[in-house]
C-alpha positions in Angstrom: 1.6 4.8 -29.3 4.1 2.1 -28.0 3.2 -0.1 -25.1 6.7 0.1 -23.7 8.7 3.0 -23.0 11.9 3.1 -24.1 15.0 2.1 -21.5 17.6 4.7 -20.2 19.1 3.6 -17.2 20.3 5.9 -14.6 23.4 5.2 -12.6 23.2 4.2 -8.9 19.5 3.4 -9.1 18.5 0.0 -7.5 18.7 -2.9 -10.1 15.2 -4.6 -9.1 12.0 -3.2 -7.2 9.0 -4.9 -5.6 5.9 -3.3 -6.5 3.4 -3.6 -3.8 -0.2 -3.7 -4.7 -2.5 -2.5 -2.5 -5.4 -2.0 -4.8 -8.0 -5.0 -3.3 -7.6 -3.3 -0.1 -6.4 0.0 0.2 -8.0 1.0 -3.3 -11.3 -1.0 -3.0 -12.0 0.2 0.6 -12.7 3.9 -0.5 -15.3 3.5 -2.9 -18.5 4.3 -2.5 -20.2 1.7 -2.7 -19.5 -2.0 -2.6 -17.8 -4.3 -5.4 -19.2 -8.0 -5.5 -17.3 -10.5 -3.8 -16.5 -12.4 -7.2 -15.5 -9.4 -8.9 -12.9 -8.7 -6.0 -11.6 -12.0 -6.8 -11.5 -11.7 -9.7 -9.3 -8.8 -9.2 -7.0 -10.2 -7.4 -6.5 -13.0 -9.6 -6.1 -11.0 -12.6 -3.3 -9.0 -10.7 -1.5 -12.4 -9.8 -1.6 -13.1 -13.1 0.4 -9.6 -14.3 3.3 -10.5 -12.3 2.8 -8.9 -9.3 4.5 -10.4 -6.6 2.6 -9.2 -3.5 -1.5 -8.4 -3.8 -2.7 -7.1 -0.5 -6.7 -8.6 -0.9 -8.5 -7.4 1.9 -8.6 -6.2 5.9 -10.2 -7.8 8.8 -11.9 -4.6 9.9 -15.0 -4.4 11.6 -17.8 -4.0 9.0 -19.4 -0.7 10.7 -16.1 0.9 10.0 -15.2 -0.3 6.4 -18.2 -2.0 5.0 -16.8 -1.9 1.4 -15.0 -5.1 2.9 -17.4 -6.5 5.2 -16.9 -9.8 2.7 -13.2 -10.0 3.9 -13.7 -14.0 5.0 -15.8 -15.0 2.0 -13.4 -13.5 -0.5 -10.4 -15.5 1.2 -12.5 -18.7 1.6 -13.1 -18.5 -1.9 -9.6 -17.6 -2.8 -8.0 -20.1 -0.7 -10.6 -23.0 -2.2 -9.2 -21.8 -5.5 -5.8 -21.0 -5.2 -4.6 -22.8 -2.2 -1.5 -22.2 -0.6 -0.9 -18.9 -2.8 -4.2 -17.7 -1.8 -2.6 -18.0 2.0 0.2 -15.7 0.8 -1.9 -13.0 0.2 -1.2 -10.2 3.0 -4.4 -9.1 5.0 -4.9 -5.6 7.4 -5.7 -6.8 11.0 -7.0 -3.8 13.0 -6.4 -5.6 16.2 -6.7 -8.8 17.8 -10.3 -9.7 16.8 -8.9 -9.5 13.1 -6.0 -11.4 13.7 -7.9 -14.3 14.8 -10.0 -14.2 11.5 -6.7 -14.5 9.7 -5.1 -17.4 11.6 -8.9 -19.1 11.1 -7.8 -18.7 7.9 -4.2 -19.8 7.9 -2.9 -16.8 6.4 0.5 -15.8 6.4 1.3 -12.3 6.3 -0.4 -9.4 7.8 -0.5 -5.9 8.4 -1.1 -2.8 11.1 -2.0 0.7 10.4 -0.2 2.9 12.9 -0.5 6.9 12.6 2.4 9.5 13.0 0.3 12.1 14.5 -2.0 12.9 17.4 -5.0 14.0 15.6 -5.5 11.2 13.5 -4.9 8.5 15.6 -7.3 9.8 17.5 -10.1 10.2 14.5 -8.9 6.9 13.0 -8.1 4.4 15.9 -9.4 6.5 18.9 -6.4 6.2 20.6 -3.8 9.0 21.5 -0.3 9.3 19.7 1.5 6.8 22.6 -1.2 4.5 23.2 -1.9 3.1 19.5 1.1 0.9 19.9 -0.7 -0.7 23.0 -3.2 -1.9 20.9 -0.9 -3.3 18.6 1.6 -5.3 21.0 -0.8 -8.3 21.6 -1.8 -8.3 17.9 1.5 -8.2 16.6 3.2 -10.6 19.5 0.4 -13.4 19.0 0.7 -12.6 15.1 4.8 -13.4 15.1 4.6 -16.1 18.0 1.9 -18.1 15.2 4.9 -17.6 12.6 3.4 -14.5 10.6 5.0 -12.0 9.1 4.4 -8.2 10.2 4.3 -5.3 8.2 3.6 -1.7 9.5 2.0 1.0 7.8 2.4 4.5 9.5 0.2 6.7 7.8 0.7 10.6 7.8 4.4 10.7 7.5 4.9 13.9 5.4 1.5 16.0 6.5 -1.5 15.8 8.5 -4.4 17.9 7.1 -5.4 19.0 10.7 -1.8 19.1 12.0 0.2 20.6 9.1 3.7 19.5 8.5 5.1 16.4 10.6 8.1 16.5 12.4 10.4 14.3 10.8 11.7 12.8 14.4 8.1 12.2 15.1 7.6 9.9 12.1 11.0 8.1 12.8 9.4 7.5 16.7 6.5 6.5 15.2 8.1 3.9 12.7 10.8 2.5 15.6 8.4 1.2 17.6 6.5 -0.6 15.0 10.0 -2.0 14.3 10.5 -2.9 18.1 7.4 -4.0 18.3 8.3 -6.8 15.5 7.3 -5.3 12.2 9.3 -6.6 9.0 8.7 -4.1 7.0 7.6 -0.4 7.6 5.7 1.3 5.0 5.7 5.3 5.2 3.1 6.7 4.3 1.8 10.3 2.3 -1.4 9.9 3.1 -2.8 13.3 1.6 -0.3 13.2 -1.1 1.8 16.5 -0.1 5.1 15.0 -0.2 8.2 16.2 -2.3 11.4 14.5 -3.4 13.3 15.9 -1.0 11.4 15.6 2.4 11.4 11.9 1.0 15.1 11.7 1.0 15.4 13.7 4.2 12.5 11.3 6.2 14.5 8.3 4.7 17.6 9.8 6.0 16.7 10.2 9.3 15.7 6.3 9.9 18.8 5.7 8.7 20.5 7.6 11.2 18.1 5.7 13.8 19.5 2.3 12.7 17.0 1.6 10.1 18.2 0.2 7.0 16.5 0.9 3.8 15.7 -2.6 3.4 13.4 -2.3 5.8 11.4 0.3 4.4 8.6 0.9 1.8 7.0 4.1 0.4 3.1 4.5 -0.2 2.5 8.0 -2.4 -0.5 9.8 -3.0 -0.9 11.6 -6.2 -2.8 14.6 -5.2 -0.3 17.5 -6.1 0.9 15.3 -8.9 4.2 14.0 -7.3 4.3 10.5 -6.7 6.5 9.4 -9.6 9.1 12.5 -8.7 8.9 11.0 -4.9 9.7 7.6 -6.0 12.6 8.4 -8.2 13.8 10.3 -4.7 13.1 7.2 -3.1 14.9 5.3 -5.7 18.1 7.9 -5.0 17.9 6.9 -1.4 17.9 3.3 -2.1 14.8 2.2 -0.8 13.1 -1.3 -3.2 9.8 -1.3 -2.2 7.0 0.6 -3.5 3.2 0.6 -3.0 0.6 0.8 -5.6 -2.5 0.3 -6.6 -3.9 -0.6 -10.4 -5.4 2.0 -12.2 -4.9 4.7 -9.1 -7.7 3.4 -7.4 -8.2 4.8 -3.9 -8.2 8.4 -2.3 -7.8 10.5 0.5 -10.9 11.0 2.6 -9.5 14.1 4.4 -7.9 15.5 1.3 -10.6 16.6 -1.4 -8.4 17.2 -3.7 -7.1 13.6 -3.7 -6.6 11.8 -7.0 -5.6 8.5 -5.3 -2.7 5.8 -4.5 0.1 6.0 -7.0 -1.2 3.9 -9.8 0.6 0.9 -10.8 0.7 1.2 -14.0 2.0 4.9 -13.8 4.9 3.0 -11.3 5.5 0.3 -13.9 6.2 2.4 -16.9 8.7 4.6 -14.8 10.6 1.3 -13.8 11.0 0.0 -16.9 12.0 3.3 -18.5 14.4 3.1 -15.8 15.6 -0.2 -17.0 14.7 -1.6 -13.2 13.3 -5.0 -12.8 9.6 -5.0 -11.5 8.2 -8.4 -13.1 5.2 -7.0 -13.8 3.4 -7.1 -17.1 2.2 -3.9 -18.2 -0.4 -5.0 -20.8 -1.7 -7.3 -18.0 -2.5 -4.5 -15.4 -3.3 -2.0 -17.7 -6.6 -4.1 -18.7 -7.0 -5.3 -15.2 -7.5 -1.6 -14.6 -9.2 -1.2 -17.7 -11.7 -4.2 -16.5 -12.2 -3.0 -13.1 -13.5 0.7 -14.1 -15.9 -0.6 -16.2 -17.3 -2.2 -12.8 -16.9 0.5 -10.9 -18.6 3.1 -13.8 -15.6 5.6 -14.2 -12.5 6.2 -15.9 -9.4 5.2 -14.2 -7.4 8.2 -13.1 -4.2 6.7 -14.2 -2.4 8.3 -16.9 -1.0 5.2 -17.9 -4.7 3.6 -18.4 -6.2 6.1 -20.1 -3.2 6.6 -22.7 -2.8 2.8 -23.6 -6.3 2.0 -23.3 -7.6 3.9 -26.2 -4.3 3.1 -27.9 
């Protein structure tokens, strides 16, 4: 089997896409057991070597809530010692001002905050109401911006919520624009339980455009729970979005949907984009090898279809 698909460009799609790799943070935080810090560091190094332009390394969240990432400071300190400024460019999630303090102490330059588009998930994940969550983000984002950091905003449950069901598009736009108004440079719209479909994706992107938010400020974050992730990427490309979150090997899942198969796999996205002739700068063989290596450490095969196909050929 060939290591790359035949290229057949489709008119009207973007010429280049940025793949925002979230495996070391969003992927590993969902693992049942903690991965050793040295393995995490090697994971990040391998992803960078494979050409991923952005690798989100970890989260400075309280260890009580995400014990899998309790070693965030140790991980980043080691990466800085080895990679210097390159490591300081790796984004990290900061849930509050305490998390931001840790990022600032290490001289990191890119942080992200994680909001909800729904009332129930804001309560369950942040212990806040849909509106009051922004009161928590405001001082964190203001201090980050004052320090010259770049801030990304995540919005979860943009396409559906396991408790509330369908989420009104205008509700998602209100939540997203509030993060942008607080200073987020980019907004990642998350299909947390994987229920989005192509038409819904186009509708949501169009609604943000109608609200004055350009597609250049949007990123899309899909899960492949119902096998729709790449169809949704295609819809996003048709709408002009050029940044897509993905996780090497499809690591990560959703604890709220028992059938969730995890994040969109980086390898599946790379294969798809390559077939369309869209530039991305990522070495597919390098990412496949990395995911195969990590699957060995996790003791289970990768859920990525492309990893399964290429790692056995």
